[in-house]
C-alpha positions, -999 to 999 in steps of 0.1 A, spaced: 0 0 0 13 34 -10 -4 67 -1 2 83 -35 13 69 -69 20 93 -97 22 79 -132 46 101 -153 78 118 -143 76 149 -165 69 184 -153 33 175 -143 43 144 -123 72 161 -105 52 192 -97 23 172 -83 47 151 -62 64 181 -47 31 198 -39 18 167 -23 50 162 -2 50 199 9 13 195 20 20 165 43 20 133 23 55 118 23 47 83 10 49 90 -27 61 69 -57 67 83 -92 66 58 -120 84 69 -152 88 48 -184 119 68 -196 154 64 -183 153 99 -167 128 124 -153 118 154 -172 96 140 -200 95 158 -233 114 188 -218 147 169 -221 146 174 -259 133 210 -259 166 228 -258 151 262 -269 144 288 -243 111 304 -233 102 282 -204 97 294 -168 88 330 -174 56 327 -155 67 302 -129 102 313 -121 104 348 -136 134 338 -158 138 324 -192 150 288 -192 155 260 -217 134 228 -213 162 208 -196 168 237 -172 132 239 -163 130 201 -158 161 201 -136 146 227 -112 119 201 -104 141 171 -105 166 187 -81 137 194 -57 124 158 -60 158 145 -52 162 169 -23 129 158 -7 138 121 -12 107 113 -32 110 78 -46 111 73 -84 111 41 -104 126 48 -139 124 26 -169 91 14 -155 60 9 -178 26 11 -162 4 -15 -178 -29 -9 -160 -47 12 -134 -79 -3 -120 -109 16 -107 -100 7 -71 -65 23 -76 -44 -9 -81 -15 1 -104 1 -27 -124 36 -20 -138 68 -37 -150 105 -31 -152 137 -52 -155 144 -52 -118 110 -60 -103 93 -78 -132 56 -73 -132 43 -59 -99 12 -43 -84 8 -14 -60 -24 -6 -41 -26 32 -38 -48 54 -17 -47 80 -45 -34 81 -81 -23 111 -102 -23 105 -139 4 126 -155 13 107 -187 15 136 -210 5 134 -247 17 120 -280 18 134 -316 -8 126 -341 9 106 -369 8 107 -407 -14 76 -405 -42 98 -391 -42 119 -422 -56 112 -457 -27 121 -479 -20 104 -512 13 89 -520 35 60 -509 56 57 -477 90 70 -486 118 78 -461 120 114 -450 86 117 -432 87 125 -395 66 139 -368 80 173 -356 88 158 -321 107 129 -336 127 153 -358 133 174 -326 147 144 -308 170 135 -337 184 170 -340 186 180 -303 195 146 -286 210 124 -313 228 150 -334 212 138 -367 198 162 -393 167 145 -409 170 164 -442 180 195 -461 149 207 -478 119 207 -456 81 213 -458 62 213 -425 25 205 -423 8 221 -392 16 253 -374 14 240 -338 42 252 -315 64 222 -321 62 227 -359 70 264 -356 100 257 -333 113 230 -356 111 253 -386 136 276 -368 157 247 -355 161 231 -389 170 265 -404 196 271 -377 211 236 -385 215 245 -422 183 231 -437 160 251 -460 124 252 -448 103 260 -479 69 265 -462 48 258 -431 13 248 -443 -17 251 -420 -51 236 -428 -69 262 -407 -72 299 -415 -52 306 -383 -20 292 -367 -24 268 -338 8 282 -322 17 310 -298 20 344 -315 56 348 -301 66 316 -319 52 327 -352 72 359 -349 105 344 -336 104 311 -355 90 320 -389 90 358 -395 125 363 -381 138 337 -407 115 346 -436 98 312 -436 64 315 -453 33 304 -434 6 293 -458 -27 294 -440 -57 274 -454 -32 251 -472 -25 214 -469 -4 187 -485 -25 168 -511 2 144 -524 36 131 -513 60 123 -542 88 98 -541 92 61 -535 125 54 -518 129 90 -504 106 120 -504 112 140 -536 85 167 -532 50 175 -522 20 190 -539 2 215 -517 -31 233 -523 -53 259 -508 -85 247 -491 -120 261 -492 -142 269 -462 -150 232 -459 -113 224 -458 -114 207 -492 -84 213 -515 -90 236 -545 -76 218 -575 -65 249 -594 -44 262 -565 -21 231 -565 16 239 -562 46 215 -563 75 220 -538 106 200 -542 118 187 -508 134 156 -492 118 159 -458 83 164 -444 75 172 -408 40 167 -394 29 190 -366 -8 181 -367 -19 180 -331 -13 162 -298 -33 135 -283 -34 129 -245 -21 95 -235 -52 83 -219 -51 45 -223 -45 41 -186 -74 64 -178 -97 42 -199 -86 11 -181 -96 28 -148 -130 37 -163 -123 74 -161 -148 95 -180 -131 112 -210 -141 144 -228 -150 141 -265 -134 175 -271 -101 174 -252 -97 136 -252 -86 140 -216 -105 132 -184 -135 151 -172 -124 167 -140 -136 190 -112 -117 221 -98 -94 198 -79 -85 178 -111 -103 148 -96 -117 126 -124 -150 107 -124 -133 80 -104 -129 91 -67 -92 93 -57 -79 94 -93 -66 128 -104 -54 140 -138 -31 169 -147 -9 183 -174 -10 174 -211 -28 141 -204 -57 162 -192 -57 188 -220 -29 202 -242 -13 233 -227 6 259 -245 30 267 -217 47 242 -193 44 268 -165 6 262 -166 12 224 -165 32 229 -133 5 251 -118 -23 226 -126 -2 197 -112 1 216 -79 -37 217 -77 -39 180 -83 -11 173 -58 -27 193 -30 -61 178 -37 -47 143 -35 -34 151 0 -69 163 11 -84 131 -4 -59 108 14 -64 126 47 -102 122 43 -109 160 42 -142 165 24 -161 197 19 -198 199 14 -202 185 -21 -221 202 -49 -224 194 -86 -224 224 -109 -218 214 -146 -199 239 -168 -212 242 -204 -199 262 -234 -213 279 -265 -190 264 -291 -171 296 -296 -155 287 -263 -145 251 -273 -140 236 -238 -133 244 -202 -112 228 -175 -127 220 -150 -160 207 -166 -177 204 -133 -175 222 -100 -180 202 -68 -169 227 -41 -179 262 -34 -146 279 -34 -126 303 -56 -120 284 -89 -99 293 -119 -115 281 -151 -92 276 -181 -106 276 -216 -98 276 -253 -117 292 -281 -125 276 -315 -114 305 -337 -97 339 -337 -121 365 -322 -114 402 -317 -131 427 -293 -152 401 -275 -167 397 -241 -163 365 -221 -195 359 -202 -203 334 -175 -240 330 -167 -261 309 -144 -295 309 -161 -305 345 -164 -278 357 -139 -246 371 -153 -219 360 -129 -189 374 -147 -182 396 -178 -147 402 -191 -136 420 -222 -108 406 -244 -91 425 -272 -82 392 -290 -85 355 -283 -71 327 -304 -71 289 -303 -34 287 -297 -35 307 -264 -51 294 -232 -74 318 -215 -87 318 -179 -111 335 -156 -115 332 -118 -149 326 -103 -152 337 -67 -168 315 -40 -198 339 -36 -206 336 -74 -211 299 -69 -234 302 -39 -267 294 -56 -254 283 -90 -270 254 -108 -253 253 -142 -225 276 -155 -225 286 -191 -194 301 -208 -200 322 -239 -183 347 -262 -202 378 -273 -188 397 -304 -194 433 -309 
């Protein structure tokens, strides 16, 4: 029996462990499938991390090390090279590694912090064979930053998520020519600062409302045909353009790693593909919490850490048997606001609600209503899908609330 088992030793898992330890639970075990802590941050050697959390600009490994050093200092136990095979509804964790073989742990509470994975080429309908030279942006990042390999010299990137934008700059700095970043949507999915620093600063063209319609080459990629898409995201034949290249990078979205959540019968959101959680990041299964990119994809790792602290503290309260008067206030959205986290509020206390919008909107008002009652109204000059937004609901706003409705009003 362990008090708290945390699955995943990335920024979310380490931050949750530290928060739990500092709030009184010392019997903590982190299970990590990689050979070191830090998760994906180990290959993110660019800077821009830690501005919110630490007030300084750090690289990914530097950010991860701040947490790893604290985990070591507190003496929190970690099992590396350990794959978790199953989590049951009654919090039995089944895992395996070369030292212990297959083993089981009964936990009082479990925090899911497995992160996310990239959507692959196989998820896309693109004509052509399967030549060498096709990579996900994250795989290319690992080759360049950790292995010292350059995947190719002439590159086209599909998708303008942050990893794709960062790899456009990285490949350019390593001597490759990035001919274009194509984006199916009429807006970029990345942070505005990354569009500026990774594309505009290097004169790399961003082709919005464009996609790859065919990959050319049999042994190795020889080129791609791209085309503009209409409002239904269908390629327009007469806009087709051929670009000679030897490498294609896909940055077409991230998927939360929720196989273990499914095995524990945790309810998942059809929009985020992550768990449905309350303000404490507790899932539909009591005593199982979720945080970080396995819950919903974040744009900044600083927010991952903050969210994990919420889960860590809440897990301590659960382990100690502290229960407030329970309520059940669902949180709904109008579609312009794509989703919220949390999706349900179970305690009447101050709650920060994070949300993403479904398009770029300017001069809008974010409204939170409970029936006819307007609980909160905030103006925003601009909101975009690539930038996480949040509002804080005060305890008194929730006093008589039955159902919260988040909406965007345009002028």
